[in-house]
Structure formats: structure tokens, C-alpha cells
N, C-alpha and C positions, 0 to 999 in steps of 0.2 A: 513484099508484097505490103502497101500503103495501107496504113490503117486513118480510121476517123480516130480523132479527138478529141472530148469531150471530158467537162469538171465532175469530180466525185462527186458532188452533192447531184449537178442536173445526171447524172447513170443514177443515183436515188431516187432521184423524185419523180423518172421516167422507167422504170428497170426492168417492167414488162418488157416494152419498147428495145431498149438497150442490148438485152436478154437476149432476141432472136437478133436482135441485126450480130451481136458477135458469131452468134453461130456460124452466121453467114464471113466476119473477116473480124480482124482482130480490130479491138477497142484497146486509144489509149485511155487511161485515166488521169488526169489533173490532179495536186492538190499547190494550191497558192501559186496557181501559175505551169509549176514543172510535172514533167512525166512523174509519178510513181507507180501507176501500173496497168498492163495490160489484159485487161479480158481475152479470152481463148474459151475455143468448147473446151472439154474436159479430155473426150478423146486426141484432138490434136496435142495437149498437154502429157498424156498415157505417150502421145508418139513422139515428142518430142525429149522426154524422160525415162524410156523403153531404154533398160543395161543391156536387153539383150542380141543389136547386134557387133555384132562377131568384131567389128572395127575396134580395135583400141590404140591407146596410147598409153606407154609408160611409160615412166620417169628409170632412170639406169637403178634406182637402189627396189625401185617396183617390181620389176619382170620374173613374174616365177620360173623358178628354177628350170624348170624342164624347156617353156621359151627361149630363155637365154640358150641355154645346152641346141637345141635345133637349132638358132638360130646360131651359136658360134660356127656347130660341124655342117651349116649351110657358105659358110665364110669360109670357111677351109678349103671346105672343097669347089666353090667356085677361084681360089686363088692358084689351088694346083692346078689347078685347069686353064688358069688364063698364064699361068708361070708357062707351062708345055706346050703352049699356042707359040707360031711363030712369030708371033704382035708383042708378047712381053718383053721388056729389054733384058739381056742376058745378067749374069752378077756372075764375078769373073772369081773362082776358086781360087782361095786362100789354103794356102800346105803349112 
């Protein structure tokens, strides 16, 4: 979504007007000609920062033990099913 860009000084001079505009679309504020902050509605900020979203990315070292166990058991199950299927390459028995 494209946003309107204005200087911080302009935003302060006409706060009421830009507050209302920011409720409809993001406004990028500049300081010394460079983008510094974006003004968005509080509801949108809450949506963006909400941690209750079940989708989560973990580093290997951060993965909760119960989730790691679940992933490993599923991988082992999938691997066994794949090896048992006709599409899996046969490994020679070494006696």
C-alpha cells in the first residue's frame, strides 16, 4: 500500500488533519529529508504486532522440546513410509 510522505514539522503543524488521514492510509514522516517513522492506526499496529498468530518461526536452538519431538517423530514416520513405498531406492543389505 503506497503511503503519503510529509515532513515531521508539517505533521506537527496540522496534526488533526494528518491524524484523520493516517486512519485511512499510512503516512510516512520524514526528518531532514529521510523517512523516519510511519503513522498507522493503533488497530493496525496491534494486528501487526499480535503474537497470538499460531504461525511462528524458530531457530533450531529455540524450538520448544515438545515441538522438536513432534517434528522428529513425523519425519521418522514419513521416512519409513517412503522407504517402504516402491518409489524409494533400495539400499543393499550389508551382512
